[in-house]
N, C-alpha and C positions, 0 to 999 in steps of 0.2 A: 701518770701512765700514758705513754704516747702510742698512738696507733699508726702503724705504717701502712700506707695504701699500696697494695701491689695489684697489678693488673694481670691476673693469670688467665682471664677470659680473652681468647683471641678476637672475639667479635668487638670487644671494647677498645682494642688498640686503635691508635690514630691512623687514619688512612690518608693516602695521598690524593690530590685532586684528580689525578689520572684514574685511580680506582673508583672514586666517587662518580666521576663523569661516565666511566664505563658502566657502572651499575645503573645510572640514570638512563643511559641510552638503551641498555638491555631491558629495563623496566618499561620504557616507552615503546619499544618494539613489541613486547608482550601485550601491552595495552592496545596498541593499534591492531595487532592480529586478532585479539579478542573482540574488538569493536567491529572489525570487518566480518567476523563470523556472526556476530549478533545482528548486524545489518542484513546479512544474507538470509538469516532465519526469519527476521521480521519482514523483509521484502517478499520472501516466498509465501508467508502467511497472507499478506495483503494481496498478492497476485492470485492466490487461490480464491480469496473472497471475490475479487473482481472477475475471475474466470467463471465462478458460479453465476454471478449476475449476468455475464455475457452469454453463458449457455442457456439460461432461462429466457433471455431476450431472443436468442436465435431460435429456440424451440417454439416460442410464441409466434415468431415471424413465419416459420414454416407452416405451422398448423393454421395460422390465420390466413395464409395465402390460399391453401387448399379449401378451407371453409368458405372463404370469400368467393373463390372461383365458382363453387357450387351455388352459393346464395345469390351471387350476381346474375348468374344465368337464370335462376328461377325467378328472381325479382324483375329482371328486365322482361322476361317472357310474360309475367303477370301484369306489369305496367303496360306492356304493349297491347293488352286487351282494352285499355282505357285511353291511352295517349299514343302518339306516333312513336315508332321505335327509337328514333334519335333522341327524343325527349326522355324516354325511359332510361336510356343509357346515360344521359347527362345527370338525371336525378340520382341514379345509382353511383355514378362517379363522385358526386358531391358528398353523398353519405359515406362512401369509402374513404374519401379524403379526410373527413372529420374523424373517422375512427382511427386512421393512421396517425393523425396528429395527437390524439389521446394516448395511443400506445407509445409514441415517441416521447411524450412528456413523462410518462410513467417510467420508461427505461432510463431516461436522463436523470430522473430523481434517484433511481437505484445506483447509478454510476457515481453520482455526487457523494454518496455515502461512503465510497471507497476512498480511504486516505492512504496515499502511496508514500508519504513521508515517514521514515522510520523513527517515530517519536522517542521510543525507549533508547535507541542508539544515540540520538542527539542529546538526550538528557545525560546518559552515562559519559558521553564525550565531554560534556561541560564539567561533570564531576571529576573526570580524569584530569582535565586541564587544571582545575583548582587543586587537585591532589599533587600534581607535578610541581605547580608553583609553590605550594606549601612545603613540599619536600626539598625543593631547591633552595628555599629561603632558610631552612634549618641546617643545611649542610654547608 
């Protein structure tokens, strides 16, 4: 008994190189568009994270400025009771400089935790390239 193979499914028909190439280009366009969207979403998330750290640093700076202005005045006045005015101002300036250095280091550490590279997008782009290579090799 012989079986005759008939190809009634239009998806299984043999396609021309032009059709295959057109499909590949269309698929690549879709992939690139999706990757661009993913990169945008990922970058927005990372910028929000960096913005929060920046806002905290700015708030700390403003509050610190006013607090220090009050404290400097009070401390210089108190030190002036013991040492000359110029020496009281120098001592307070040195202390404030040390405090500013500590605040700078803390803020810099927070900013270093923000990673602006869209890691997920890079990974999916690598996967997409591998997929396109594998698909091109089978056609």
